[in-house]
C-alpha positions as CSV (number, residue, x, y, z in Angstrom):
1,X,0.1,0.0,0.3
2,X,2.7,2.3,1.1
3,X,4.7,1.6,-2.3
4,X,1.7,2.2,-4.1
5,X,0.8,5.5,-2.4
6,X,4.6,6.9,-2.9
7,X,4.4,5.6,-6.3
8,X,1.1,7.5,-7.1
9,X,2.8,10.6,-5.7
10,X,5.5,10.3,-7.9
11,X,3.7,10.5,-11.0
12,X,1.6,13.5,-9.6
13,X,4.3,15.5,-8.5
14,X,5.8,14.7,-12.3
15,X,3.0,15.7,-13.7
16,X,2.7,19.2,-12.0
17,X,6.1,19.8,-12.6
18,X,5.9,19.2,-16.4
19,X,2.6,21.3,-15.7
20,X,4.8,24.4,-14.5
21,X,7.0,24.1,-16.5
22,X,5.4,24.6,-19.7
23,X,3.5,27.3,-17.9
24,X,6.7,29.7,-17.3
25,X,5.1,32.5,-18.7
26,X,1.9,32.2,-16.5
27,X,3.6,31.5,-13.7
28,X,5.8,34.7,-13.5
29,X,2.5,36.7,-14.1
30,X,1.0,35.5,-11.8
31,X,3.4,36.3,-9.3
32,X,4.0,39.7,-10.3
33,X,0.5,40.2,-9.6
34,X,0.5,38.3,-6.5
35,X,3.7,40.6,-5.0
36,X,1.9,43.8,-5.9
37,X,-1.6,42.8,-4.6
38,X,0.6,41.5,-1.4
39,X,2.4,44.8,-1.0
40,X,-1.0,47.1,-1.1
41,X,-2.6,44.5,1.3
42,X,0.9,44.5,3.5
43,X,0.6,48.5,3.6
44,X,-3.3,48.3,5.0
45,X,-4.8,49.9,1.6
46,X,-7.2,47.6,0.9
47,X,-8.2,47.1,4.6
48,X,-11.3,49.5,4.2
49,X,-12.4,48.4,1.1
50,X,-12.5,44.5,2.4
51,X,-14.1,45.3,5.6
52,X,-17.0,46.7,3.5
53,X,-16.8,43.5,1.6
54,X,-17.5,41.5,4.8
55,X,-20.6,43.7,5.7
56,X,-22.0,43.5,2.5
57,X,-22.0,40.2,2.8
58,X,-24.5,40.1,6.5
59,X,-26.1,42.6,4.7
60,X,-27.1,39.5,2.0
61,X,-26.7,36.7,4.1
62,X,-30.7,35.3,5.2
63,X,-31.9,36.3,8.7
64,X,-30.8,33.7,11.1
65,X,-33.7,32.6,14.0
66,X,-31.6,32.7,17.5
67,X,-33.4,31.1,20.8
68,X,-35.5,34.5,23.1
69,X,-32.8,33.9,25.2
70,X,-32.2,38.0,25.9
71,X,-34.7,40.9,27.2
72,X,-33.4,44.4,27.2
73,X,-35.0,47.0,29.3
74,X,-34.3,50.5,27.7
75,X,-33.8,53.4,29.2
76,X,-35.5,55.1,26.7
77,X,-36.4,58.7,26.3
78,X,-40.4,58.5,28.1
79,X,-38.6,56.8,30.9
80,X,-36.0,59.1,31.6
81,X,-38.7,62.4,31.2
82,X,-41.0,60.1,33.4
83,X,-38.3,59.8,36.3
84,X,-37.2,63.3,35.5
85,X,-33.2,62.5,36.6
86,X,-30.2,61.2,35.0
87,X,-28.1,59.4,35.6
88,X,-30.7,56.8,37.0
89,X,-31.4,57.2,40.9
90,X,-30.0,54.1,43.1
91,X,-33.9,53.8,44.6
92,X,-35.0,53.1,41.0
93,X,-32.8,50.9,39.9
94,X,-32.8,49.0,42.9
95,X,-36.3,48.8,42.3
96,X,-36.3,48.0,39.0
97,X,-33.8,44.4,39.7
98,X,-36.4,43.5,42.6
99,X,-38.5,43.0,40.2
100,X,-36.5,41.4,37.6
101,X,-35.4,38.7,40.4
102,X,-39.4,38.2,41.1
103,X,-39.7,36.3,37.7
104,X,-36.8,34.4,38.1
105,X,-33.9,35.0,35.5
106,X,-30.8,33.6,34.7
107,X,-28.7,36.5,34.9
108,X,-29.1,40.2,35.2
109,X,-26.7,42.6,33.6
110,X,-26.5,45.9,34.7
111,X,-24.9,48.0,31.5
112,X,-25.2,51.5,33.5
113,X,-21.6,52.8,35.0
114,X,-22.2,53.2,39.0
115,X,-18.8,53.8,40.6
116,X,-20.4,56.1,43.0
117,X,-23.5,56.8,44.7
118,X,-26.6,58.3,43.3
119,X,-29.0,59.2,45.9
120,X,-31.7,58.5,47.1
121,X,-31.7,54.6,47.3
122,X,-28.3,54.3,47.5
123,X,-28.7,52.1,50.7
124,X,-31.7,49.9,49.1
125,X,-29.1,49.5,46.0
126,X,-26.3,47.9,47.9
127,X,-28.8,45.2,49.8
128,X,-29.5,44.2,46.3
129,X,-26.1,43.9,45.2
130,X,-25.8,41.7,48.6
131,X,-28.6,39.7,47.5
132,X,-28.3,39.3,43.7
133,X,-25.7,36.4,42.9
134,X,-26.5,36.9,38.9
135,X,-26.5,40.0,38.9
136,X,-23.2,41.4,36.5
137,X,-22.2,45.3,36.5
138,X,-19.8,47.1,34.2
139,X,-16.2,49.2,34.1
140,X,-14.4,50.5,31.4
141,X,-10.4,49.4,31.4
142,X,-8.3,52.0,30.7
143,X,-6.6,51.9,27.1
144,X,-5.0,54.6,24.7
145,X,-8.9,55.4,23.6
146,X,-10.4,55.7,26.9
147,X,-9.8,56.5,31.0
148,X,-11.1,54.1,33.4
149,X,-14.4,53.6,35.2
150,X,-14.9,52.0,38.1
151,X,-16.8,49.6,38.3
152,X,-19.4,49.1,41.4
153,X,-17.3,48.9,44.9
154,X,-19.3,46.2,46.2
155,X,-19.8,44.2,43.1
156,X,-16.5,44.3,42.8
157,X,-15.5,42.5,45.7
158,X,-18.1,40.0,44.9
159,X,-16.6,39.3,41.4
160,X,-19.6,40.3,39.4
161,X,-18.2,42.4,37.4
162,X,-17.5,42.3,33.4
163,X,-15.5,45.0,31.2
164,X,-17.5,46.7,28.3
165,X,-14.6,47.9,26.3
166,X,-15.3,48.2,22.3
167,X,-12.6,47.5,19.8
168,X,-13.0,49.8,17.2
169,X,-11.5,49.1,13.5
170,X,-10.4,51.5,11.1
171,X,-14.0,52.4,10.0
172,X,-15.0,53.1,13.2
173,X,-17.2,49.7,13.4
174,X,-17.0,47.5,15.8
175,X,-16.4,43.9,14.7
176,X,-14.5,42.3,17.4
177,X,-15.7,40.7,20.4
178,X,-13.5,40.3,23.5
179,X,-13.8,37.3,26.3
180,X,-11.2,38.6,28.6
181,X,-8.3,40.7,29.5
182,X,-4.9,41.0,31.6
183,X,-4.5,43.6,33.2
184,X,-1.3,44.3,35.6
185,X,-1.7,40.0,35.9
186,X,-5.1,40.4,36.9
187,X,-7.9,38.6,34.4
188,X,-10.8,40.6,33.5
189,X,-13.6,39.1,32.1
190,X,-16.0,40.8,29.7
191,X,-19.5,41.8,30.2
192,X,-20.9,39.9,27.6
193,X,-18.4,36.9,28.3
194,X,-19.9,36.7,32.1
195,X,-23.3,37.0,31.5
196,X,-22.9,34.0,29.3
197,X,-20.9,32.1,31.5
198,X,-23.7,32.3,34.5
199,X,-26.5,31.4,31.2
200,X,-24.7,28.7,30.4
201,X,-23.9,27.7,34.0
202,X,-27.2,26.0,34.7
203,X,-26.5,23.9,31.7
204,X,-23.3,23.0,33.5
205,X,-21.5,24.4,30.7
206,X,-18.5,25.8,31.5
207,X,-15.5,27.2,29.6
208,X,-11.8,25.6,29.5
209,X,-8.7,25.8,27.6
210,X,-7.6,23.6,25.7
211,X,-3.7,24.2,26.6
212,X,-1.4,26.4,26.9
213,X,-1.7,28.8,24.7
214,X,-4.4,27.1,23.1
215,X,-8.0,28.3,21.7
216,X,-10.7,27.9,24.5
217,X,-13.6,26.0,24.5
218,X,-17.3,26.6,25.5
219,X,-19.6,24.1,24.9
220,X,-19.7,22.6,21.7
221,X,-17.8,25.8,20.3
222,X,-13.7,26.4,20.1
223,X,-13.1,30.2,19.9
224,X,-9.8,30.8,18.3
225,X,-8.4,34.0,19.5
226,X,-7.9,36.7,17.2
227,X,-4.0,37.3,15.6
228,X,-3.2,40.6,14.2
229,X,-3.4,40.1,10.8
230,X,-6.2,37.7,10.5
231,X,-8.7,38.1,7.8
232,X,-8.3,41.3,6.0
233,X,-6.8,43.3,9.0
234,X,-3.3,44.9,9.1
235,X,-1.4,44.9,12.3
236,X,-4.2,45.4,14.7
237,X,-4.2,45.8,18.2
238,X,-5.0,42.2,19.4
239,X,-4.6,42.6,23.1
240,X,-6.6,40.7,25.6
241,X,-8.3,37.2,24.2
242,X,-10.7,38.3,21.1
243,X,-12.3,36.7,18.4
244,X,-14.2,37.6,15.6
245,X,-18.0,38.7,15.7
246,X,-20.2,36.6,13.5
247,X,-23.2,38.8,14.3
248,X,-26.4,38.3,12.4
249,X,-30.0,39.7,12.3
250,X,-32.3,37.5,14.5
251,X,-36.3,37.8,14.1
252,X,-38.0,39.0,17.2
253,X,-41.2,37.7,18.9
254,X,-43.6,39.8,20.1
255,X,-41.6,43.0,20.3
256,X,-42.5,46.0,22.1
257,X,-40.1,48.0,20.2
258,X,-39.5,49.6,16.9
259,X,-36.0,47.4,17.3
260,X,-36.6,43.7,15.7
261,X,-33.7,42.0,17.0
262,X,-34.4,41.6,21.2
263,X,-37.1,42.2,22.8
264,X,-37.5,45.6,24.7
265,X,-39.4,46.7,27.2
266,X,-39.4,50.6,28.5
267,X,-37.9,51.1,31.5
268,X,-41.1,52.6,32.9
269,X,-43.2,50.0,31.9
270,X,-41.8,47.1,33.6
271,X,-41.9,49.7,37.0
272,X,-45.7,51.0,36.6
273,X,-47.5,47.7,34.5
274,X,-47.4,44.1,35.1
275,X,-44.9,42.6,33.2
276,X,-45.4,38.8,31.8
277,X,-42.3,37.0,33.9
278,X,-42.1,34.6,30.8
279,X,-40.5,37.5,29.3
280,X,-37.8,37.4,31.9
281,X,-37.4,33.8,33.5
282,X,-34.9,31.8,33.0
283,X,-33.3,34.8,30.6
284,X,-30.4,37.3,30.7
285,X,-31.8,40.5,31.5
286,X,-30.1,43.5,30.6
287,X,-30.5,47.3,31.7
288,X,-29.1,50.1,29.8
289,X,-29.8,53.3,27.8
290,X,-31.2,53.5,24.5
291,X,-32.1,57.3,24.6
292,X,-30.7,58.9,21.8
293,X,-30.3,62.1,24.3
294,X,-27.3,59.9,26.0
295,X,-24.1,59.3,24.2
296,X,-23.9,55.7,24.4
297,X,-24.1,55.1,21.1
298,X,-21.2,53.6,18.5
299,X,-21.0,53.0,15.0
300,X,-23.1,50.0,13.5
301,X,-20.7,46.8,13.3
302,X,-23.1,45.7,10.1
303,X,-25.4,48.6,8.6
304,X,-27.0,45.9,6.9
305,X,-27.9,43.9,10.3
306,X,-28.9,47.0,12.4
307,X,-30.6,48.2,9.5
308,X,-33.6,49.5,11.1
309,X,-31.5,51.7,13.5
310,X,-29.9,53.7,10.7
311,X,-26.4,54.7,11.6
312,X,-25.8,53.7,14.7
313,X,-26.4,51.5,17.8
314,X,-27.0,51.4,21.6
315,X,-23.6,49.8,24.0
316,X,-26.7,47.4,25.4
317,X,-28.0,46.3,21.8
318,X,-24.3,45.2,21.1
319,X,-23.3,43.6,24.3
320,X,-26.8,41.6,23.8
321,X,-25.5,40.7,20.5
322,X,-22.2,39.7,21.6
323,X,-24.2,37.6,24.4
324,X,-26.6,35.8,21.9
325,X,-23.6,35.0,20.1
326,X,-21.3,33.0,22.8
327,X,-24.4,31.4,23.8
328,X,-25.6,30.1,20.3
329,X,-22.3,28.9,19.3
330,X,-21.7,27.5,23.0
331,X,-25.1,25.4,22.0
332,X,-23.8,24.8,18.3
333,X,-26.6,26.7,17.0
334,X,-24.4,29.1,15.3
335,X,-21.3,29.0,13.6
336,X,-18.2,31.4,14.7
337,X,-16.4,33.5,11.9
338,X,-13.0,31.2,11.2
339,X,-9.9,32.9,8.5
340,X,-7.6,30.4,7.4
341,X,-3.8,31.0,8.6
342,X,-2.2,34.1,6.5
343,X,0.1,31.7,4.6
344,X,-2.7,29.9,3.3
345,X,-4.6,33.2,2.4
346,X,-1.6,34.0,0.1
347,X,-1.6,30.8,-1.1
348,X,-5.5,31.3,-2.1
349,X,-4.6,34.8,-4.0
350,X,-1.8,33.4,-5.4
351,X,-4.5,31.0,-6.7
352,X,-6.0,33.3,-8.5
353,X,-3.5,35.5,-10.0
354,X,-2.5,31.6,-11.8
355,X,-6.0,31.0,-12.3
356,X,-6.7,34.6,-14.5
357,X,-3.7,34.1,-16.1
358,X,-4.0,30.5,-17.4
359,X,-7.8,31.3,-18.2
360,X,-7.1,34.2,-20.6
361,X,-4.0,32.7,-21.9
362,X,-4.7,31.5,-25.8
363,X,-7.8,32.8,-26.1
364,X,-7.5,35.0,-28.8
365,X,-11.1,36.9,-28.9
366,X,-11.5,39.6,-26.9
367,X,-15.1,39.0,-26.6
368,X,-14.2,35.3,-25.3
369,X,-11.5,37.0,-22.7
370,X,-14.1,39.4,-21.3
371,X,-16.4,37.0,-21.2
372,X,-14.4,34.1,-19.1
373,X,-13.4,37.2,-16.3
374,X,-16.6,38.4,-16.1
375,X,-17.6,34.5,-15.3
376,X,-14.6,33.7,-13.3
377,X,-15.0,37.0,-10.8
378,X,-18.6,36.0,-10.0
379,X,-17.3,32.6,-9.5
380,X,-14.8,33.9,-7.0
381,X,-17.9,35.9,-5.4
382,X,-19.8,32.9,-5.1
383,X,-17.7,31.1,-4.0
384,X,-16.5,33.2,-1.0
385,X,-19.9,33.9,-0.6
386,X,-20.8,30.5,-0.2
387,X,-17.5,29.5,2.4
388,X,-19.2,32.8,4.1
389,X,-22.3,31.4,5.1
390,X,-20.4,28.6,6.4
391,X,-18.6,30.5,8.6
392,X,-15.0,31.2,6.6
393,X,-14.2,34.6,5.9
394,X,-12.0,34.6,2.8
395,X,-10.4,37.6,1.4
396,X,-12.2,39.2,-2.2
397,X,-10.6,42.2,-3.3
398,X,-6.8,41.2,-3.4
399,X,-8.5,38.1,-5.2
400,X,-10.0,40.0,-7.6
401,X,-7.2,42.8,-8.2
402,X,-4.5,39.5,-9.0
403,X,-6.9,37.8,-11.2
404,X,-8.4,40.9,-13.1
405,X,-4.6,42.3,-13.2
406,X,-3.3,38.9,-14.0
407,X,-6.1,38.5,-16.9
408,X,-5.0,42.0,-18.6
409,X,-1.3,41.7,-18.3
410,X,-1.6,38.0,-20.5
411,X,-4.3,40.0,-22.8
412,X,-1.5,42.3,-23.8
413,X,1.5,39.6,-24.0
414,X,-1.4,37.6,-26.1
415,X,-1.7,40.8,-28.1
416,X,1.9,41.0,-28.9
417,X,2.6,37.5,-29.4
418,X,0.1,37.2,-31.9
419,X,1.9,40.1,-33.3
420,X,4.9,38.3,-33.4
421,X,3.4,35.0,-34.4
422,X,2.0,37.0,-38.0
423,X,5.5,38.2,-38.7
424,X,6.8,35.1,-37.9
425,X,5.1,33.0,-40.3
426,X,5.1,35.5,-43.2
427,X,9.0,34.7,-42.9
428,X,9.6,31.1,-42.0
429,X,6.7,31.1,-45.8
430,X,9.4,33.2,-47.5
431,X,12.5,30.9,-46.2
432,X,10.9,27.3,-46.1
433,X,9.7,27.4,-49.9
434,X,12.9,27.9,-51.1
435,X,14.2,24.9,-49.4
436,X,14.0,21.9,-51.9
437,X,13.5,19.1,-49.1
438,X,10.1,18.7,-47.5
439,X,9.8,20.6,-44.4
440,X,7.2,22.0,-42.1
441,X,6.7,24.7,-39.4
442,X,4.1,24.3,-35.9
443,X,3.1,26.2,-33.1
444,X,3.3,25.2,-29.7
445,X,-0.4,24.1,-29.9
446,X,1.0,21.2,-32.5
447,X,-0.9,22.7,-35.7
448,X,1.5,23.2,-38.7
449,X,1.2,27.3,-39.7
450,X,3.7,26.9,-42.2
451,X,4.1,23.9,-45.0
452,X,6.4,24.0,-48.4
453,X,5.0,22.6,-51.6
454,X,8.0,19.9,-51.1
455,X,5.9,18.7,-47.9
456,X,2.6,19.1,-49.5
457,X,3.9,16.7,-52.2
458,X,5.7,13.9,-49.9
459,X,2.5,13.8,-47.4
460,X,0.0,13.8,-50.8
461,X,-2.8,16.7,-49.5
462,X,-3.0,20.4,-50.5
463,X,-1.4,22.8,-48.4
464,X,-5.1,24.4,-47.7
465,X,-6.3,20.8,-46.1
466,X,-3.3,21.3,-43.6
467,X,-2.7,24.7,-42.3
468,X,-3.9,24.9,-38.8
469,X,-4.5,21.0,-38.6
470,X,-2.1,18.3,-36.9
471,X,-0.7,15.1,-37.7
472,X,-3.7,13.5,-36.0
473,X,-6.1,14.4,-38.9
474,X,-4.3,12.7,-41.4
475,X,-2.0,9.9,-39.8
476,X,-3.7,6.7,-38.3
477,X,-3.1,7.1,-34.8
478,X,0.2,4.9,-34.0
479,X,1.7,7.2,-36.3
480,X,0.4,10.4,-35.0
481,X,0.8,9.4,-31.3
482,X,4.9,8.8,-32.3
483,X,5.0,12.1,-33.9
484,X,3.3,14.2,-31.0
485,X,5.7,12.4,-28.4
486,X,8.7,13.2,-30.6
487,X,7.4,16.7,-30.8
488,X,6.8,17.0,-27.4
489,X,10.3,16.0,-26.8
490,X,11.9,19.0,-28.8
491,X,9.6,21.5,-26.7
492,X,10.7,20.1,-23.5
493,X,14.1,19.8,-23.6
494,X,14.7,22.6,-26.4
495,X,17.2,20.8,-28.2
496,X,17.7,19.6,-32.3
497,X,17.0,15.9,-32.5
498,X,17.3,13.6,-35.3
499,X,14.7,10.5,-35.7
500,X,13.8,8.3,-38.3
501,X,10.3,7.5,-38.9
502,X,7.1,6.2,-41.3
503,X,4.5,7.3,-42.3
504,X,1.6,6.9,-44.8
505,X,0.7,9.2,-47.3
506,X,-2.7,9.3,-48.2
507,X,-2.3,7.0,-51.2
508,X,-1.2,4.2,-49.0
509,X,2.0,4.4,-49.4
510,X,4.4,3.8,-47.0
511,X,7.6,5.8,-46.4
512,X,10.8,5.8,-44.4
513,X,12.7,9.4,-43.2
514,X,14.6,11.0,-41.8
515,X,13.7,14.3,-39.6
516,X,15.9,17.0,-38.4
517,X,13.2,18.9,-35.1
518,X,14.8,22.4,-33.5
519,X,13.0,25.0,-32.3
520,X,12.8,28.6,-33.2
521,X,12.0,31.7,-30.6
522,X,10.8,35.1,-32.5
523,X,11.1,38.4,-30.9
524,X,7.4,37.7,-28.9
525,X,8.9,34.7,-27.2
526,X,7.0,32.7,-29.9
527,X,8.1,29.0,-29.5
528,X,8.2,27.2,-33.5
529,X,9.1,23.6,-34.6
530,X,10.7,23.4,-37.6
531,X,11.1,19.4,-39.1
532,X,13.4,18.8,-41.8
533,X,12.3,15.7,-43.9
534,X,14.3,13.8,-46.0
535,X,13.0,10.6,-47.7
536,X,15.7,7.6,-47.2
537,X,13.0,4.9,-48.3
538,X,14.9,3.5,-51.0
539,X,18.5,3.6,-49.3
540,X,16.5,2.2,-46.3
541,X,15.8,-0.9,-48.7
542,X,19.2,-0.9,-49.8
543,X,20.3,-1.5,-46.5
544,X,17.9,-4.4,-45.8
545,X,18.8,-6.0,-48.1
546,X,22.8,-5.9,-47.2
547,X,21.4,-6.9,-44.2
548,X,19.5,-9.6,-44.9
549,X,22.6,-10.8,-47.3
550,X,25.2,-10.2,-43.7
551,X,22.9,-12.2,-41.9
552,X,22.6,-15.3,-44.1
553,X,26.9,-15.1,-44.4
554,X,26.6,-15.2,-40.5
555,X,24.5,-18.2,-40.8
556,X,27.1,-20.1,-43.6
557,X,30.1,-19.1,-41.3
558,X,28.1,-20.6,-38.2
559,X,26.9,-23.4,-39.8
560,X,31.0,-24.1,-40.5
561,X,31.9,-23.5,-37.9
562,X,29.7,-26.4,-36.1
563,X,31.2,-28.6,-39.0
564,X,34.4,-28.2,-38.2
565,X,33.9,-28.7,-34.4
566,X,32.1,-31.8,-35.3
567,X,35.1,-33.0,-37.6
568,X,37.8,-32.0,-34.3
569,X,35.6,-33.9,-32.2
570,X,35.8,-37.0,-34.4
571,X,39.7,-36.5,-34.5
572,X,40.3,-36.9,-31.0
573,X,36.8,-38.9,-29.8
574,X,35.7,-42.2,-30.7
575,X,32.4,-42.1,-32.1
576,X,30.6,-45.2,-30.6
577,X,31.4,-44.7,-27.2
578,X,32.7,-40.9,-27.1
579,X,36.0,-41.7,-25.1
580,X,39.4,-40.2,-26.6
581,X,40.5,-42.2,-29.8
582,X,43.8,-43.1,-29.8
583,X,45.1,-40.3,-31.1
584,X,44.2,-38.1,-28.4
585,X,45.5,-41.0,-26.3
586,X,49.2,-40.7,-27.3
587,X,48.8,-36.9,-27.3
588,X,47.4,-37.0,-23.2
589,X,49.9,-39.8,-22.6
590,X,53.3,-37.6,-23.9
591,X,51.1,-34.6,-22.3
592,X,50.9,-36.8,-18.4
593,X,54.5,-38.1,-18.8
594,X,55.9,-34.7,-19.1
595,X,53.6,-33.5,-16.2
596,X,54.8,-36.5,-14.0
597,X,58.6,-35.5,-14.5
598,X,58.1,-32.2,-13.6
599,X,56.3,-33.0,-10.7
600,X,58.5,-36.3,-9.8
601,X,55.6,-38.4,-9.6
602,X,54.3,-42.2,-10.7
603,X,52.1,-42.6,-13.7
604,X,50.4,-45.4,-14.1
605,X,49.3,-46.9,-17.9
606,X,46.7,-49.8,-17.7
607,X,46.5,-51.8,-21.1
608,X,42.8,-53.7,-20.9
609,X,41.4,-55.9,-23.3
610,X,37.5,-57.5,-22.9
611,X,37.6,-61.1,-22.2
612,X,34.2,-62.6,-23.9
613,X,33.7,-59.8,-26.0
614,X,34.0,-61.9,-29.1
615,X,31.1,-64.5,-27.8
616,X,28.5,-61.9,-27.2
617,X,29.5,-59.8,-30.6
618,X,29.1,-63.5,-32.5
619,X,26.4,-64.6,-30.5
620,X,23.8,-61.7,-30.0
621,X,25.0,-59.7,-32.8
622,X,26.9,-56.3,-33.7
623,X,24.9,-54.2,-32.8
624,X,24.6,-55.3,-29.1
625,X,28.6,-55.4,-28.5
626,X,28.3,-52.1,-29.6
627,X,25.8,-51.2,-26.8
628,X,28.3,-54.2,-24.7
629,X,30.9,-51.6,-25.3
630,X,28.6,-48.6,-24.4
631,X,28.5,-50.2,-21.2
632,X,32.4,-50.4,-20.1
633,X,32.8,-46.8,-21.4
634,X,29.9,-45.6,-19.2
635,X,31.4,-47.8,-16.4
636,X,35.4,-47.0,-16.7
637,X,34.3,-43.3,-16.4
638,X,32.7,-43.5,-13.2
639,X,35.0,-45.4,-11.2
640,X,37.8,-43.2,-12.1
641,X,39.1,-39.5,-11.2
642,X,38.7,-36.2,-13.2
643,X,42.2,-36.4,-13.1
644,X,42.5,-40.1,-15.1
645,X,41.8,-40.3,-18.9
646,X,40.0,-43.0,-20.6
647,X,40.4,-44.1,-24.1
648,X,39.4,-46.7,-26.3
649,X,41.9,-47.4,-28.9
650,X,40.1,-49.5,-31.0
651,X,37.8,-53.0,-31.0
652,X,37.6,-54.2,-27.5
653,X,40.6,-52.2,-26.4
654,X,40.9,-50.1,-24.0
655,X,43.7,-47.7,-21.9
656,X,44.2,-45.8,-18.6
657,X,46.8,-43.0,-17.9
658,X,46.6,-42.6,-14.2
659,X,48.5,-39.6,-13.3
660,X,49.5,-38.2,-10.3
661,X,49.7,-41.4,-8.2
662,X,51.7,-41.6,-4.6
663,X,52.0,-45.4,-4.3
664,X,52.2,-49.2,-6.3
665,X,49.2,-49.7,-3.9
666,X,46.5,-47.0,-5.4
667,X,47.3,-48.8,-8.7
668,X,46.5,-52.0,-7.7
669,X,43.4,-50.9,-5.7
670,X,42.6,-49.3,-9.3
671,X,42.9,-51.9,-11.2
672,X,40.8,-54.5,-8.9
673,X,38.3,-52.1,-9.3
674,X,38.5,-52.0,-12.7
675,X,38.2,-55.9,-12.9
676,X,35.3,-55.7,-10.3
677,X,33.2,-53.1,-12.1
678,X,33.5,-54.9,-15.5
679,X,32.6,-58.4,-14.3
680,X,29.1,-57.1,-12.9
681,X,26.4,-58.8,-15.9
682,X,25.3,-56.4,-18.4
683,X,21.9,-56.1,-19.7
684,X,21.4,-56.3,-23.5
685,X,17.8,-56.5,-24.1
686,X,16.7,-59.6,-23.0
687,X,20.0,-60.9,-22.5
688,X,22.6,-61.1,-20.1
689,X,26.2,-60.8,-21.1
690,X,29.0,-61.9,-18.1
691,X,32.1,-60.3,-19.2
692,X,35.6,-60.1,-17.8
693,X,38.9,-57.8,-18.6
694,X,42.7,-58.7,-18.8
695,X,45.1,-55.6,-17.5
696,X,48.4,-55.2,-18.4
697,X,50.1,-52.4,-16.3
698,X,53.2,-50.2,-17.2
699,X,54.7,-48.0,-14.2
700,X,56.5,-44.5,-15.2
701,X,59.4,-44.1,-14.3
702,X,60.0,-47.9,-13.1
703,X,59.8,-49.3,-16.7
704,X,60.1,-46.7,-19.0
705,X,60.3,-42.9,-19.3
706,X,59.4,-43.4,-22.8
707,X,55.7,-43.4,-23.8
708,X,56.0,-46.1,-26.9
709,X,57.7,-48.2,-24.7
710,X,55.4,-48.1,-21.9
711,X,52.5,-48.8,-24.4
712,X,54.0,-52.0,-25.4
713,X,55.1,-53.2,-22.2
714,X,51.8,-52.5,-20.9
715,X,50.1,-54.5,-24.1
716,X,53.0,-58.0,-22.9
717,X,51.8,-57.4,-19.7
718,X,48.0,-58.0,-20.8
719,X,48.8,-61.0,-22.9
720,X,50.8,-62.1,-19.4
721,X,47.6,-61.4,-17.7
722,X,45.4,-63.5,-20.4
723,X,47.6,-66.3,-20.5
724,X,47.4,-66.3,-16.2
725,X,44.0,-67.3,-16.5
726,X,42.0,-63.8,-17.6
727,X,40.1,-61.6,-15.4
728,X,43.4,-60.3,-13.8
729,X,45.9,-57.8,-14.2
730,X,50.0,-58.4,-14.7
731,X,52.5,-55.4,-13.8
732,X,55.3,-54.9,-16.9
């Protein structure tokens, strides 16, 4: 499995590498456009427009229905007129909180600064603080944009405070929310995060950090910490634990306010009327100002979301959105807004730059170029919008800039290339028609663009039929595949290549041609394949004829060699038994004598004559006699050493040369073994023959140092053995 995967990845890499090599112009153009866009983006030039496009996505997104979890008690203009005071006296707030507590809400958020008493009623409010553990007040932490506003002292002691600092973008809008902030080594929870935790604690959902420097998990949601260059932000302040807000339009149910996002109830109505307890029970109740006469408004994070409020929104309403987002994400009712890492975003932008280059490259029609560009831009907007609906915010403007920039640059290059191509075709057409050999020119799309008359005559088609066509339109597929392969190699390696090929012309005649392929590049960078052809059919036929003659001569020489080897074999071997013959025996004996003399060792010569062979030959026939001789030869070969030599001198006479013998006893032992072996019965067809042998032995150097003398002595000793009763051996 691993080997197969490695092979597949290697093939994929080779394919990608080959594709990139063939698209250098597109790669260079896309890289230049991407670098320019990256530079603009890094300077923050595109940030404002990108944020505006994000707002437009929010505007286009369908309204999302959320659970009715948050109720706002609004201190509006009517409430201020009825009370007649601002800030609201502590006694009024104490009375209000007591009425809310009676309805058993999960949490109460007091979005009013109460860092000092506002009489009358401060004593009553302090009692309410002590008796309301689910009440959360606000404070304003000191930043570069604001000075600190202290929280209610008692609520601070009871750790029932959250900060309500807002994070403003370059256009003055709020698109980020903060979960907590470290100040002087102490952790401060945000107002929205504090209330969301109180609400979720009823369902035993509490925040946890997945590890050191890891995201926070709250229920089923994982809140990734905002980084300085996330999305379209450039070097943004990312202090504290910030997240990107995915605020959405929330349908209201039975609202009593013109704002249709959360249920809002006027403060005066809560104090003067009987409010249904279900509007408060198990909910988060926020108390804050919505009166336009009080400076507590901020620019809308997304104007399209808060379209019923014009161009601003109160702080308490914004906190309601933050709280609802955190709780909905924890219950997995809503997707958090995510971004890709910065390096992946760069790759995404570069991919669109490259797409812009390859989309327009080689498109000759201006209308087609415009249509492709427009369609691709629609595709980009549509794809990023669909991904946004699933919680992923991707850059749009940089992709549009790189795509359109690459498309325009490639369109200009294509125009220049086409003009250069036209001039090059005219020049090449004039040039090749002066050459008598067949020749043609192809473009990078493997189309014939220039052809001389000699090639038209060779191929058998008129020039008008060949121009702007390829080999697949005229040749069999197998031949066309070979031609295309050779063409691609030259385009790839860019060196001249010579080849011998075959092709079939229009009349069905097959030609053998020698081709020379080379590349030509004009001033506009266009590559042309120039192919020069020479018809070598006749010379190839002559060459094949000579080759066949040479092969016949080689075969004849081989047969003569076989005959020569066979004759040489017959000269030194007995044709019946395959043993060395007399000639070989004599040469081997002389050679063995010289070796024995040089090595100072004994040499034994055994002269063997079969006893009873004539009777077998006369009674069973010559064929059985021959079979007997073959069997004797095999038995002698099987019992002797590799260094010993067995030969047949003729008839039933055999000799054995024993080289390197240490003493006489060895010769006697071998002779006895020979007698014993040959005396064993021999099966000849249905008959059994019994023979024996008489052996005469001469020894070097004891008997003689001369080969002829040793042979005569061994022969005489053999006859002596026969006279002694046969089936025995005698020494000379």
